[in-house]
C-alpha positions as CSV (number, residue, x, y, z in Angstrom):
1,G,4.8,-16.8,155.8
2,M,3.9,-13.3,155.7
3,Y,1.7,-13.5,153.1
4,A,-0.5,-16.4,154.2
5,D,-0.8,-14.9,157.4
6,G,-2.1,-11.7,155.4
7,L,-4.8,-13.7,154.0
8,M,-6.2,-15.0,156.7
9,P,-9.2,-12.2,156.8
10,L,-10.7,-13.2,153.8
11,I,-10.1,-17.2,154.7
12,E,-12.0,-16.0,157.7
13,G,-14.8,-14.2,155.5
14,L,-14.5,-17.0,153.5
15,K,-16.0,-19.4,155.9
16,S,-19.5,-17.8,155.8
17,H,-20.2,-20.1,153.2
18,V,-18.9,-23.7,155.0
19,S,-21.5,-26.0,155.7
20,K,-22.2,-29.4,155.1
21,D,-22.5,-29.0,152.0
22,L,-18.8,-26.9,151.6
23,K,-15.4,-27.1,152.4
24,Q,-12.6,-25.1,152.2
25,I,-8.8,-25.6,152.1
26,F,-5.5,-22.7,151.8
27,Y,-2.1,-24.0,151.0
28,A,-0.7,-21.1,151.5
29,D,-2.2,-18.8,148.6
30,D,-3.8,-21.7,147.0
31,A,-7.1,-21.8,147.3
32,A,-9.7,-24.8,146.7
33,S,-13.1,-26.1,148.1
34,A,-15.1,-29.0,147.4
35,G,-19.2,-29.4,147.9
36,K,-22.5,-28.9,146.1
37,L,-21.9,-26.9,142.8
38,E,-24.1,-23.9,144.0
39,S,-22.0,-24.1,147.7
40,I,-18.9,-23.5,145.3
41,K,-20.4,-21.0,142.6
42,G,-21.4,-18.8,146.2
43,W,-17.8,-19.2,147.6
44,W,-15.6,-18.5,144.0
45,T,-18.1,-15.6,143.5
46,S,-16.9,-14.4,147.5
47,L,-13.3,-15.3,146.2
48,Q,-13.6,-13.4,143.6
49,N,-14.8,-9.8,144.9
50,D,-13.2,-10.3,148.5
51,G,-9.7,-11.5,147.6
52,P,-8.1,-8.4,145.9
53,I,-8.6,-6.6,148.6
54,Y,-6.2,-8.6,150.3
55,G,-4.2,-8.6,147.4
56,Y,-5.5,-12.3,146.3
57,H,-6.0,-12.3,142.3
58,P,-8.1,-15.4,141.3
59,K,-7.2,-16.5,137.9
60,P,-9.8,-18.0,136.1
61,S,-7.9,-19.4,133.0
62,K,-5.8,-21.5,135.5
63,T,-8.6,-22.8,138.2
64,W,-10.1,-26.0,137.8
65,L,-13.0,-27.4,138.4
66,I,-13.4,-31.1,138.4
67,V,-16.8,-32.9,138.3
68,K,-18.3,-36.1,138.3
69,P,-19.7,-36.6,134.7
70,E,-23.5,-35.7,135.2
71,F,-22.8,-32.7,136.4
72,Y,-20.3,-31.8,133.5
73,S,-23.6,-29.7,132.1
74,V,-24.5,-28.1,134.4
75,A,-21.4,-27.4,135.8
76,T,-19.9,-25.4,132.9
77,E,-23.1,-23.5,132.4
78,L,-22.3,-22.1,137.0
79,F,-18.3,-21.9,135.9
80,P,-18.4,-20.1,132.5
81,D,-15.3,-18.6,133.2
82,I,-13.1,-21.2,134.0
83,N,-11.8,-25.0,132.8
84,V,-13.9,-27.4,133.8
85,T,-13.2,-31.5,133.3
86,Q,-15.0,-35.1,133.9
87,E,-11.4,-36.7,134.2
88,S,-9.1,-35.1,136.5
89,H,-6.2,-32.6,137.4
90,R,-3.1,-32.1,139.2
91,Y,-3.3,-31.0,142.8
92,L,-0.5,-30.0,145.2
93,G,1.2,-32.2,142.8
94,S,-1.1,-34.9,143.0
95,Y,-3.7,-35.3,141.1
96,I,-7.8,-35.9,142.0
97,G,-10.1,-37.7,139.5
98,S,-11.3,-40.5,138.0
99,E,-8.4,-43.6,138.1
100,N,-8.5,-43.3,134.1
101,G,-7.3,-39.6,134.6
102,K,-5.1,-41.2,137.2
103,A,-3.2,-43.3,135.5
104,E,-3.0,-41.1,132.6
105,F,-1.4,-38.3,135.4
106,V,0.9,-40.9,136.4
107,K,2.2,-41.9,132.8
108,N,3.4,-38.5,132.3
109,E,4.9,-38.1,135.5
110,I,7.0,-41.1,134.6
111,K,7.7,-40.0,131.6
112,E,9.6,-37.2,133.0
113,W,10.7,-39.3,135.5
114,T,12.7,-41.7,133.0
115,K,14.1,-38.5,131.6
116,D,15.4,-38.2,135.1
117,V,17.0,-41.2,135.5
118,T,18.9,-41.5,132.2
119,G,20.7,-38.1,132.8
120,L,21.5,-39.7,136.3
121,T,22.8,-43.0,134.4
122,E,24.9,-40.8,132.1
123,I,26.5,-39.2,135.2
124,A,26.9,-42.7,136.6
125,S,29.3,-43.6,133.9
126,S,32.0,-40.6,135.0
127,E,30.3,-39.9,138.5
128,P,28.5,-42.7,140.7
129,Q,28.7,-41.0,143.7
130,L,27.1,-38.3,142.3
131,A,24.4,-39.1,140.3
132,Y,24.0,-41.8,143.3
133,A,23.4,-38.6,145.6
134,G,21.4,-37.2,143.1
135,F,18.9,-39.8,143.0
136,V,18.4,-41.0,146.8
137,Y,18.4,-36.8,147.9
138,G,17.0,-35.7,145.0
139,A,15.1,-38.1,141.8
140,S,13.2,-40.2,143.9
141,K,12.0,-38.5,146.3
142,R,9.3,-37.4,143.4
143,W,7.5,-40.8,143.4
144,N,7.8,-40.8,146.4
145,F,5.5,-38.2,147.3
146,L,3.1,-39.3,144.1
147,A,2.7,-42.6,146.2
148,R,2.5,-41.0,149.5
149,T,-0.4,-38.8,148.2
150,T,-1.9,-41.2,145.7
151,P,-4.1,-44.9,146.1
152,G,-3.0,-47.2,143.7
153,V,0.0,-46.6,142.1
154,S,2.0,-49.1,142.9
155,E,1.6,-50.9,138.7
156,L,1.6,-48.3,137.4
157,L,4.9,-47.5,138.5
158,N,6.4,-50.7,136.8
159,R,8.1,-48.4,133.6
160,L,10.0,-46.5,136.1
161,E,11.3,-49.7,138.3
162,Y,12.4,-51.3,135.5
163,H,14.4,-48.4,133.9
164,I,15.8,-48.3,137.6
165,K,16.9,-52.0,137.3
166,D,18.0,-52.2,134.3
167,V,19.2,-48.9,133.0
168,F,20.5,-46.8,136.3
169,I,21.7,-49.0,138.4
170,P,24.2,-51.1,136.2
171,V,26.1,-48.0,134.9
172,L,25.8,-47.4,138.1
173,I,27.0,-50.5,140.1
174,G,29.3,-51.1,136.5
175,K,27.7,-54.5,135.7
176,L,26.1,-55.3,132.8
177,H,23.1,-57.3,134.3
178,V,21.0,-57.3,138.2
179,S,19.9,-59.8,139.0
180,E,16.8,-59.9,141.1
181,Q,18.8,-60.7,144.6
182,L,20.6,-58.1,143.8
183,R,17.7,-55.5,143.4
184,K,16.0,-56.4,147.0
185,I,19.5,-56.1,148.3
186,F,20.4,-52.7,147.1
187,A,17.0,-51.9,147.9
188,L,17.9,-52.6,151.5
189,P,18.3,-49.5,153.1
190,A,22.8,-48.3,153.5
191,R,23.0,-49.3,157.3
192,M,21.6,-53.1,155.9
193,G,24.2,-53.2,153.5
194,G,22.4,-51.9,151.0
195,L,21.6,-48.5,148.8
196,S,18.4,-47.4,149.8
197,I,17.4,-47.4,146.2
198,A,13.9,-48.5,147.2
199,N,11.6,-50.7,144.6
200,I,8.8,-47.8,144.5
201,C,6.4,-50.8,143.1
202,Q,6.5,-52.8,146.5
203,T,7.1,-49.4,148.8
204,A,4.0,-47.9,147.0
205,E,1.2,-48.8,148.9
206,L,2.9,-48.8,152.0
207,E,4.1,-45.6,151.4
208,Y,0.4,-43.6,151.0
209,G,-0.8,-45.9,154.3
210,N,1.6,-44.7,156.6
211,S,0.7,-41.3,154.7
212,I,-2.3,-41.8,156.0
213,L,-2.5,-42.5,159.4
214,A,0.5,-39.3,160.1
215,T,-1.9,-36.9,158.9
216,E,-5.0,-38.7,160.0
217,D,-5.5,-35.5,162.7
218,L,-4.7,-33.0,160.0
219,T,-7.5,-34.8,157.5
220,N,-10.3,-34.3,160.6
221,A,-9.4,-30.9,160.9
222,I,-9.9,-30.2,156.9
223,Y,-12.9,-32.3,157.3
224,D,-14.6,-30.6,160.1
225,Q,-13.2,-27.3,159.4
226,E,-11.7,-27.1,162.3
227,S,-10.1,-23.3,162.6
228,L,-7.3,-25.0,165.7
229,Y,-4.9,-27.3,164.9
């Protein structure tokens, strides 16, 4: 918190570059901007020059610029020291970029999540309550966050749901097979007789819609570059 407060003079100084052609945002010490390439270049140069004064040291090797394919050549010339992509890249737990890039990003995330679910399945064979708590209060929050921040991922999450339904839940409850009817019941909250193991394929779009509504004021404040929110 103190470090973020210490960056306020830097953030205020960079506002000289903010216009209809450029927006900036800081999430703690994670800086980002969006707009026309020439405007981003001026913002990036100022960030590199002024940042060290406030203890902020931008690292070009860890910085990514996401552009449309038609601007890729120009972007690589303007920003020879940073990574440039015309596909997509991870940003704050979600992604920015093309549909193909999104699909690849979600695919890679699911690979890691299925490993986690497999690990919880092994635990569930001897400690079902522990595995259940780890799933509901831990692992599932990761794909819930993805659903809330990334649109159009419901179909991409089918493989994960399959792993939960046919691998994790059977071991958790001591059954060889979980019917579709039982799966629907287990997706209900505990107060309604379920297990709160939601089917993320069915809830992803709802989660995203709710997130859009909940963050509408903040989104507008960022877009309009308002100092107070």
